[in-house]
LUMSE-405220 format. One record per atom (N, C-alpha, C, O, CB): y, x, z. Coordinates in steps of 0.2 Angstrom, whole numbers, padded with zeros to 4 digits, always signed. Glycine has a CB too. Example, Ala and Ser with C-alpha at 12.3 -4.5 7.8 and 13.67 -1.06 7.14 Angstrom:
BEGIN
-0028+0066+0039;-0022+0062+0039;-0016+0066+0039;-0017+0071+0042;-0022+0057+0045;-0011+0064+0035;-0005+0068+0036;+0000+0064+0039;+0006+0067+0040;-0003+0070+0029;
END
This chain:
BEGIN
+0208-0243+0231;+0214-0240+0233;+0213-0233+0235;+0208-0232+0239;+0218-0244+0238;+0216-0228+0233;+0215-0221+0235;+0222-0218+0237;+0227-0220+0235;+0212-0217+0229;+0221-0214+0242;+0227-0210+0244;+0227-0203+0240;+0224-0198+0242;+0227-0209+0252;+0231-0203+0234;+0231-0197+0230;+0237-0193+0231;+0242-0195+0233;+0230-0199+0223;+0236-0186+0229;+0241-0182+0229;+0245-0181+0235;+0251-0181+0235;+0245-0184+0223;+0242-0180+0241;+0246-0178+0247;+0246-0171+0247;+0241-0167+0246;+0242-0181+0253;+0252-0168+0248;+0253-0161+0249;+0256-0160+0256;+0261-0163+0258;+0258-0158+0243;+0253-0155+0259;+0256-0153+0265;+0257-0145+0265;+0254-0142+0261;+0250-0154+0271;+0263-0144+0268;+0265-0137+0268;+0267-0135+0275;+0270-0139+0279;+0270-0135+0263;+0267-0129+0277;+0269-0126+0283;+0270-0119+0283;+0268-0116+0279;+0265-0128+0289;+0274-0116+0288;+0275-0109+0288;+0268-0106+0290;+0264-0109+0294;+0280-0107+0293;+0267-0100+0288;+0261-0096+0290;+0259-0095+0297;+0254-0094+0299;+0260-0090+0286;+0264-0095+0301;+0263-0094+0308;+0262-0100+0312;+0262-0100+0318;+0269-0090+0311;+0261-0106+0309;+0260-0112+0312;+0254-0116+0310;+0253-0121+0308;+0266-0117+0311;+0248-0112+0311;+0241-0114+0309;+0239-0121+0313;+0237-0125+0310;+0236-0109+0311;+0241-0121+0319;+0239-0127+0323;+0242-0133+0321;+0239-0139+0321;+0240-0126+0331;+0249-0133+0319;+0252-0139+0317;+0249-0142+0311;+0249-0148+0310;+0260-0137+0316;+0248-0137+0306;+0245-0140+0299;+0238-0142+0301;+0236-0147+0297;+0245-0134+0294;+0234-0139+0305;+0227-0142+0306;+0228-0149+0310;+0224-0153+0308;+0224-0137+0311;+0233-0150+0314;+0234-0156+0317;+0236-0161+0312;+0233-0167+0312;+0239-0156+0322;+0240-0160+0307;+0242-0164+0302;+0236-0166+0298;+0235-0172+0296;+0247-0161+0297;+0232-0161+0296;+0225-0163+0292;+0221-0168+0296;+0218-0172+0293;+0222-0156+0291;+0220-0167+0303;+0216-0171+0307;+0219-0178+0307;+0216-0183+0306;+0216-0169+0314;+0226-0179+0307;+0229-0185+0307;+0228-0189+0301;+0227-0195+0301;+0237-0184+0308;+0229-0185+0295;+0227-0189+0288;+0220-0191+0288;+0219-0196+0285;+0229-0184+0283;+0216-0187+0290;+0209-0189+0290;+0207-0195+0294;+0204-0199+0292;+0204-0183+0292;+0210-0195+0300;+0209-0201+0304;+0212-0207+0301;+0209-0213+0301;+0212-0200+0311;+0218-0206+0298;+0221-0212+0295;+0217-0215+0289;+0216-0221+0288;+0228-0210+0292;+0214-0210+0285;+0210-0212+0279;+0204-0216+0282;+0201-0220+0278;+0208-0206+0275;+0201-0214+0287;+0195-0217+0290;+0197-0224+0293;+0193-0229+0291;+0192-0213+0296;+0202-0225+0296;+0205-0231+0299;+0206-0236+0293;+0204-0242+0294;+0211-0230+0303;+0209-0234+0288;+0211-0239+0283;+0206-0239+0277;+0207-0242+0272;+0218-0236+0280;+0200-0236+0278;+0194-0236+0273;+0197-0233+0267;+0195-0236+0261;+0191-0243+0273;+0201-0228+0266;+0203-0225+0260;+0199-0218+0260;+0201-0214+0263;+0211-0224+0260;+0194-0218+0255;+0190-0212+0255;+0195-0206+0252;+0199-0207+0248;+0184-0213+0250;+0193-0200+0255;+0196-0194+0252;+0191-0190+0248;+0185-0190+0250;+0199-0190+0258;+0193-0188+0242;+0188-0184+0238;+0189-0177+0241;+0194-0173+0238;+0190-0185+0230;+0185-0175+0245;+0186-0168+0248;+0185-0162+0244;+0187-0157+0245;+0182-0168+0254;+0181-0164+0238;+0180-0159+0233;+0186-0157+0230;+0187-0151+0227;+0175-0161+0228;+0191-0161+0230;+0198-0160+0226;+0203-0157+0231;+0208-0155+0229;+0200-0166+0223;+0201-0156+0237;+0206-0154+0242;+0205-0146+0243;+0200-0144+0243;+0204-0157+0249;+0211-0143+0242;+0211-0135+0242;+0217-0133+0246;+0221-0136+0248;+0211-0133+0235;+0216-0126+0248;+0221-0123+0251;+0224-0118+0247;+0220-0114+0243;+0219-0119+0258;+0231-0117+0246;+0234-0112+0242;+0239-0108+0246;+0244-0111+0249;+0238-0116+0236;+0237-0102+0247;+0241-0098+0252;+0246-0094+0247;+0244-0091+0242;+0237-0092+0255;+0253-0094+0249;+0258-0091+0245;+0259-0084+0248;+0259-0083+0254;+0264-0095+0245;+0260-0079+0244;+0262-0072+0246;+0256-0069+0249;+0252-0072+0252;+0268-0073+0251;+0256-0062+0248;+0250-0058+0250;+0250-0057+0257;+0244-0056+0260;+0251-0051+0246;+0256-0057+0261;+0255-0056+0268;+0254-0062+0272;+0253-0061+0278;+0262-0053+0270;+0253-0067+0269;+0251-0074+0272;+0244-0073+0275;+0239-0072+0271;+0252-0080+0268;+0243-0074+0282;+0236-0074+0284;+0232-0080+0281;+0234-0085+0280;+0236-0075+0292;+0226-0078+0279;+0222-0083+0276;+0218-0087+0281;+0212-0087+0281;+0217-0079+0271;+0221-0092+0284;+0218-0096+0289;+0213-0101+0285;+0215-0103+0279;+0223-0100+0293;+0208-0103+0288;+0203-0107+0285;+0205-0114+0288;+0205-0115+0294;+0196-0105+0286;+0206-0119+0283;+0207-0126+0286;+0202-0130+0284;+0197-0129+0280;+0214-0128+0282;+0201-0136+0288;+0196-0141+0287;+0198-0148+0288;+0203-0149+0291;+0190-0139+0291;+0195-0152+0285;+0196-0160+0285;+0189-0162+0288;+0184-0162+0284;+0198-0163+0279;+0189-0165+0294;+0183-0167+0297;+0179-0161+0298;+0181-0156+0301;+0179-0172+0293;+0173-0161+0295;+0168-0155+0296;+0168-0152+0289;+0164-0147+0288;+0161-0157+0298;+0172-0153+0285;+0172-0150+0278;+0177-0145+0277;+0183-0146+0278;+0174-0156+0273;+0175-0139+0276;+0180-0133+0275;+0183-0133+0268;+0180-0134+0263;+0176-0126+0276;+0189-0133+0268;+0193-0133+0262;+0193-0126+0258;+0193-0121+0261;+0201-0135+0263;+0191-0127+0252;+0191-0121+0247;+0198-0118+0247;+0203-0121+0247;+0188-0123+0240;+0198-0111+0246;+0205-0108+0245;+0205-0106+0237;+0200-0104+0234;+0205-0101+0249;+0211-0107+0234;+0212-0106+0227;+0218-0102+0226;+0223-0102+0231;+0212-0113+0223;+0219-0099+0221;+0225-0095+0219;+0229-0098+0214;+0235-0096+0212;+0223-0088+0216;+0227-0104+0212;+0230-0108+0207;+0229-0116+0208;+0224-0118+0210;+0228-0106+0200;+0235-0120+0207;+0234-0127+0208;+0239-0130+0202;+0244-0128+0201;+0236-0129+0215;+0236-0135+0199;+0240-0139+0195;+0244-0145+0198;+0240-0149+0201;+0236-0142+0189;+0250-0145+0198;+0254-0151+0201;+0259-0154+0196;+0264-0150+0194;+0257-0148+0207;+0258-0160+0194;+0262-0163+0189;+0264-0159+0183;+0270-0158+0181;+0269-0165+0192;+0258-0156+0180;+0259-0152+0174;+0262-0145+0175;+0264-0142+0171;+0262-0156+0168;+0263-0144+0181;+0266-0137+0183;+0260-0133+0186;+0257-0135+0191;+0272-0138+0189;+0260-0127+0183;+0254-0122+0185;+0257-0118+0191;+0262-0114+0190;+0252-0117+0179;+0255-0119+0197;+0257-0116+0203;+0252-0110+0205;+0247-0112+0206;+0259-0121+0209;+0255-0104+0205;+0250-0099+0207;+0253-0096+0214;+0258-0097+0215;+0251-0093+0201;+0248-0094+0217;+0249-0091+0224;+0255-0086+0224;+0258-0085+0229;+0243-0089+0227;+0255-0082+0219;+0260-0077+0218;+0267-0079+0217;+0272-0076+0218;+0258-0072+0213;+0268-0086+0215;+0274-0089+0213;+0278-0085+0207;+0284-0085+0207;+0279-0089+0219;+0274-0082+0203;+0276-0079+0197;+0276-0084+0191;+0270-0086+0190;+0272-0072+0195;+0282-0086+0189;+0282-0092+0184;+0280-0090+0177;+0279-0094+0173;+0289-0095+0184;+0279-0083+0176;+0277-0081+0169;+0270-0084+0167;+0269-0085+0161;+0277-0073+0168;+0266-0084+0172;+0259-0087+0171;+0260-0094+0169;+0256-0097+0164;+0255-0087+0178;+0264-0098+0172;+0265-0105+0170;+0268-0105+0163;+0266-0109+0159;+0270-0109+0175;+0273-0101+0161;+0276-0101+0154;+0270-0099+0149;+0270-0102+0144;+0281-0096+0154;+0266-0095+0151;+0260-0093+0146;+0256-0099+0145;+0254-0100+0139;+0256-0087+0149;+0254-0103+0150;+0250-0109+0150;+0253-0114+0145;+0250-0117+0141;+0248-0112+0156;+0260-0115+0146;+0263-0120+0143;+0264-0118+0135;+0263-0122+0131;+0271-0121+0146;+0265-0112+0134;+0266-0109+0127;+0259-0110+0124;+0259-0112+0118;+0268-0102+0127;+0254-0109+0127;+0247-0109+0124;+0246-0117+0122;+0243-0118+0117;+0242-0107+0129;+0247-0121+0127;+0246-0128+0125;+0251-0131+0119;+0248-0134+0115;+0248-0132+0131;+0257-0128+0119;+0261-0130+0114;+0259-0127+0107;+0259-0131+0102;+0268-0127+0115;+0256-0121+0107;+0254-0118+0101;+0247-0122+0098;+0246-0123+0092;+0252-0111+0102;+0243-0124+0103;+0237-0128+0101;+0239-0135+0098;+0236-0137+0093;+0233-0130+0107;+0244-0138+0101;+0247-0144+0098;+0250-0143+0091;+0249-0147+0086;+0252-0148+0103;+0254-0138+0090;+0257-0136+0084;+0252-0135+0079;+0252-0137+0073;+0262-0130+0085;+0246-0131+0080;+0241-0130+0076;+0238-0137+0073;+0236-0138+0067;+0236-0126+0079;+0236-0141+0078;+0233-0148+0076;+0238-0152+0072;+0236-0155+0067;+0232-0152+0083;+0245-0152+0073;+0249-0155+0069;+0250-0152+0062;+0250-0156+0057;+0256-0155+0072;+0250-0146+0062;+0250-0143+0055;+0244-0144+0051;+0244-0145+0045;+0251-0135+0056;+0238-0144+0054;+0232-0146+0050;+0232-0153+0048;+0230-0155+0042;+0226-0145+0055;+0235-0158+0052;+0235-0165+0050;+0240-0166+0045;+0238-0170+0040;+0238-0169+0056;+0246-0163+0045;+0251-0164+0039;+0248-0160+0033;+0250-0163+0027;+0257-0161+0041;+0245-0155+0033;+0242-0152+0027;+0237-0156+0024;+0237-0157+0018;+0239-0145+0029;+0233-0159+0028;+0228-0164+0025;+0231-0170+0022;+0229-0173+0017;+0223-0166+0030;+0236-0173+0026;+0240-0179+0023;+0243-0177+0017;+0243-0182+0012;+0245-0181+0029;+0247-0172+0016;+0250-0170+0010;+0245-0169+0004;+0247-0170-0002;+0255-0164+0011;+0239-0166+0005;+0234-0165+0000;+0232-0172-0002;+0230-0173-0008;+0228-0161+0003;+0231-0177+0002;+0229-0183+0000;+0234-0187-0004;+0232-0191-0008;+0227-0187+0006;+0240-0186-0003;+0246-0189-0006;+0246-0187-0013;+0247-0190-0018;+0252-0189-0002;+0246-0180-0014;+0247-0177-0020;+0241-0178-0025;+0241-0175-0030;+0248-0170-0020;
END
């Protein structure tokens, strides 16, 4: 059993509250013997004026990223959704290309 996909958020001026929440989750995972994959844990700071606090779980410092994938949604720290639209369009074009190749070969084999 794993505790996956926990998202914590807080205002940028409440560093101690978020740090306390991280400690609580870490203690909970140890009590219930549910391992956390700390390599997958990241910090995503929104907006440029946000102070870049460094967070940790246990003795493990969390990496900071500018991008995170959440339920097929590309979330960027800038909150500019055009980046997400570009990623979705790219994926759709790749699928369309594969479908067109498949149908061309299928029609060639029929004829």
